[in-house]
N, C-alpha and C positions, 0 to 999 in steps of 0.2 A: 570377253573383257572381264576383269576382276569385279567381284561384287563390291558395290560402293559402300557396303556396310563394313568391309574389312578396313581396320584402322592401322594395319601394318605393325602392331605392337606384339610381335612374336619374338621370343627370346631363343637363343641357340640351345639353351638347356632344355627348353620345352620340346624341341625337335628330338633331342637325344632321349628324353624321357618317353616320348611317343614311340620311337623306334624300339625301345626296350619292351614296352607293353605289347606292341604289335608283334614282336618276335616271340615273346613268351605266351601271349594271349592269357595272361594271368597277372593281376595286379600285385599279388603277394610275391611271386617269383621275380617280377620285374623290379619291385622295391628292394628285394634282397640283392639283386644283381647291381642295382644302382647305389646300394648302401644308403637308402632313403626310407623314411617312414611312409607306410602305405597311404595314410590320409593325405600327406603332403603331395604324393605322386598323383593321387586321384584328383586333387584340387588343381594341380598343374595341367592335367589333361583336359579337365573341364574348362579351365581358362584358355587353353589353346583352341578348343572347339568354338568357344565364344568369340575369340579374337578373329578367327577366319570365317565364322558363320557357317560352319559345316560340321555335321556329325561324322566323326571318324570311327568310333567304336560303338558296337551294339552290345549292351551289358544286360545280363540277367543275373539272378542270384548264383547261378552255377557256371555260366560261361561268359567269355568275352570274345566277340567276333569283329573282324574288320568290315566296315561298310564298303561299298564299291568306291566311294570317294576316299575312304581310308587306305584302300589298297594302292590307289594312284598316288596318294599323298606319301605313303611309305616309300615308294620308289624314289620320289623326288627328295624326300628327307635324307635318304641314304646318299643320294648324289650330292646334295648340298653339304652334308657333313664331310664327305670325302674331299670336296673342293675346299672347304674351310681348313681341313687338316693339311691339304697340299699347300695352301696359302701360308699357313703357319710354318711349315717346314721350309718353304722357299724363303720366307723372311728370316728364319733362323740361319739358313745356309748363307744368305747374303750378309747377315751380321757377322758370321765367322769368316767371311771372305771366300766362300765356296760357291757362290752363285752371283749372277749379275752380268753386266755388260761394261766393257772398257772400250772407249773410242780413243785410239792411239794415233797421233800424228808423228811424222818423222821427216827429217831432211834426208835426202838421198844417201849422203855419206854414212848415215847411221846404219843403213841396211847392209853395208859391206862387211862389218865386223862385229859390232856390239849388239845390235837389235835382234838378229836371228836367234842366238843362243838364249837371250832373255825370254823370247816368245816360246821357244821349245821348253825351257825349264818351267815357265809359268803354266803352260798348258798341262804339263805333267803333274804339277802340284795342285792345280785348280781346274780340273777338267770341266766343271760346271759353269765356268765363267766364259761368256762369249767375248770375242775380240773382233773389233772393226779397225782396219788399218788404212791410213790415208797418208799418201806422200804429199807434203805441202811445204812451202817455203817457211822460214822462221817467222816472218811477219804474219803470214796467213795463220800459222798455228797459234801464235799469241792471241790474235783476234778470236779464233775459234775456241780456245780455252776460256777466254773471258765470256764468250757467248754460250758456254757450256755445250758447244757442238763437239768438243774434244774433252776427254777426261784428263789426258796427259799428253804433252808434246815433247819431242826430242829436237832441240834447236841448238844452233851454234851461237856462242857469245851472247847470252841472254842479258838484256838490260832490265834491271830490277824495276818492279812496279809495286804499288800499294796493295793490289788485289791478287797478285800471283806469288806463289812460293816457287823456289827453284833449288836444284842441287846439281853441283858439278859431278858428272860421272867419270869422264876421262878427258884428258887434254892431250894434244899431239903437236909435233913440230910441223912447220911449213915445208913443202917441197916445191921445187921448180918443175914446171911441166914444159917440155921443149919439143920442137920437131926433131925427128931422128937425125937430121943433117945439121943441127945447130952445133957450133964449136963446143959449147959447154956440155953437150950430150956425150962427148967422148971422155969426160972426166968422171971420177967416182962421185965427186961432190961439185956443186956450183956455188959460187959466191953471189950473194944477192946483188952486191954492187956491180958485178959484171953484167947484169941485165939492164943497166941504166939506159943503154942506147937502144934496147929492143922495144918493139911495140907491145904494150901490155894489153891483154884481153881480159875482161872482167865480167862477172855476172852483174845484173842490175842491183844497185845498192839497196833499193827499197825492199828487196826480197830477203836480205840478210844484212842489215846495216852494221851490226856489231862486227861481223867477220870481215866485211868489206873495209871498214875503217881500220881494223887491226892490220890488214894486209898493206893498206896504203901507208899507215904510220910506220910499218916495218921498213918499207922502201925509203921513207924520209929519214929514219934512223940510220939507214945504210948510206946516206949521203946524196940521195937523188929524189926528185919528184917524178913519179911514174908517168910515162906517156901513154895514157889509156886511149886507145884508138877505136875500141869496139866493146860494147857491152851487150850481153844476151840475157834472155829470160831465165836461164838456168846454167849451172856449172857444166853439165854434160855437153850442152851445146858449145860452150866455150872450149872444152877439150877437143871437140871435133874441129873447131876452127884452128886450134893450135896444130893438130895433126895435118891440117891442110896447108900449113905454112904461113898463116896470117900473122903470127906473133907468138908470144909466150904467155904463161900465166903462173900464178902461185896459188896453191890450194893446201888444205890439211892433208897429212900423210896418208890417211885412210883411202884417199882416192886412188892410191896405187893399186888397189884391188880391181880397178876398172881398166881393162886392157883394151887399147885401141891401136890399130896398125899405124905406124908412122909416128908414134908418140913415145917419149921416154920421160921417166920421173927421176929426179936427182935430189938427194938431200941438200939442204941449204946450209952453208957455213956462214959465219958472220952475223947470225941473228939468233937470239934466244926466244923469239916469239913462239908462243904455243896457242893453239886454238882449242877452246873448250867445247865439249858437248854436254848440254844441260837437260835434265828432266824438269818440266815446268807444269804446274797445276794450280788450280784456284785455291786460295787460302781457306775458303769455306767449303771446299769440295772433297775433303778427306773422308774416305770410307774404308771399311775393312778390306774391300776388294782392291782399292787403290794402294793401301798400305802394303798388302801382300805383293802387289806388282812392284812397288818401289823397293821392297826388301830383295826381291829377285834381281832387279836392275842393279842395286848396289853390289850384290854378291858377284855378279858377272862382270861388272865394271872393274871390280877389284882384281879379278882374274886377268882381264885385259891389261891393266896397269902392271901386273906382275910379269906378264910375258914381255912387256916392253922394257 
């Protein structure tokens, strides 16, 4: 156990001074190395020994030697100074956006086109930053960003709040998702109004209320109230039900990257509705690391928009 006489008042500079003296075993040479007056160096070492209650150096008029305690203390001082140096470098890298951890949430459709190239480019530019990826619904992501369990989320049709900032990265049209034997599957495009008599399958509204409401309002604008016969916990499950012949659905165009036997995607005519993909983060959560990530996200989102 530490000596009760130790008061803990040891300064980092005292450790650095001690290491210099211990390595030189000469106060004059150590003072010159530190660019410090020799009397000030001597007083600093005396103050260090008093603070820890241990004699570290044995001095004579001709020599300076380390005591047994001094040799042990030297090893620990070197280790401590290295750790402090590493801590300073880590903080500086984090300030420059070169180190840290990003916890990223995303809706499934973001993983089909936009998110992978963003992650690849960000890792290339910021190899020291760790990434944690979590697939979550839009509603779950918003709650997790608010609770700081996520740094940034990728969500559909974000609803503004006082605590969160957002940025539209891309938007895309709706497509009809049909069983392969559906009459509209034989055409290049499907009219939204032509699906009025079909059973509509949807994801649970509480998982992505903005996107759900936008799809329903598009049906209303096309002249009909959708007959929603089944809801599921996620869009992929809905697509499986469509492939099984239970009905049809409407989703953002990026879902066309998901290939399922018995399923066809058709562009919708007669609707100008577009579904946005937003990056969402806490207003008070901006860091250099997050700023660097958002810069990469904007760049690659612009490339996606250009291809479309």
